[in-house]
C-alpha positions in Angstrom: 218.3 15.1 -68.6 220.6 17.9 -68.7 224.1 18.3 -70.5 227.5 17.7 -68.6 228.3 21.5 -69.0 225.2 22.5 -67.1 226.1 19.9 -64.5 229.5 21.3 -64.2 228.1 24.9 -63.8 225.5 23.9 -61.1 228.2 22.0 -59.2 230.4 25.2 -59.1 227.8 27.0 -57.4 228.1 26.7 -53.7 225.5 29.2 -52.7 222.6 28.0 -54.4 220.0 27.0 -51.9 217.3 26.1 -54.2 216.5 23.8 -57.1 217.5 25.9 -60.2 215.0 23.8 -62.4 212.0 24.7 -60.1 213.3 27.9 -58.4 212.2 26.4 -55.2 213.3 24.7 -52.1 210.3 22.2 -52.0 207.9 20.9 -54.5 204.6 19.2 -54.6 203.2 16.9 -57.1 200.1 19.3 -57.4 202.2 21.9 -59.4 202.2 19.4 -62.4 198.5 20.3 -62.8 199.5 23.9 -63.5 202.7 23.3 -65.3 202.8 25.3 -68.6 205.5 24.8 -71.1 205.9 27.0 -74.3 208.3 27.8 -76.9 210.4 31.0 -76.4 210.9 33.7 -79.2 214.6 32.7 -78.8 215.6 29.5 -80.9 216.1 26.5 -78.7 214.7 28.2 -75.6 211.4 27.2 -73.8 209.5 29.0 -71.0 208.3 26.8 -68.2 205.7 28.2 -65.8 203.7 27.1 -62.8 201.9 28.6 -59.8 201.4 27.4 -56.2 200.1 28.9 -52.9 202.8 29.4 -50.4 202.8 28.9 -46.7 201.3 32.4 -46.2 198.6 31.5 -48.6 199.9 33.8 -51.4 199.9 32.6 -54.9 203.3 32.5 -56.3 203.8 32.6 -60.1 207.2 30.8 -61.3 208.7 31.5 -64.7 211.8 29.6 -65.8 213.6 29.9 -69.2 215.4 26.8 -70.3 217.7 26.2 -73.4 217.2 22.6 -74.8 219.3 20.8 -77.3 218.9 17.7 -79.3 221.4 14.8 -78.4 221.0 11.9 -80.8 217.4 10.6 -80.1 216.6 12.7 -77.1 216.9 16.2 -75.7 218.9 17.8 -72.8 218.7 21.0 -70.8 221.6 23.1 -71.9 221.1 26.2 -69.9 218.9 27.8 -67.4 218.4 31.6 -67.7 219.6 33.4 -64.6 222.1 30.8 -63.5 
């Protein structure tokens, strides 16, 4: 789940040709086996990382920083670093 503010920001970006949550155009369920989530030093931010082997057989390491906020009884992604 993500906030309406983030949804509006992403909707305005017309040149984005990849999924900003994955930093990839495609995905594979196998990536879940290498998914790592850690708290960042900055409050409310998390570092999400994973790796995969691309079509050239090269290992790719992906790191994504997300700001997460509490909404009543759940949490939402408020911001994606670099967007």
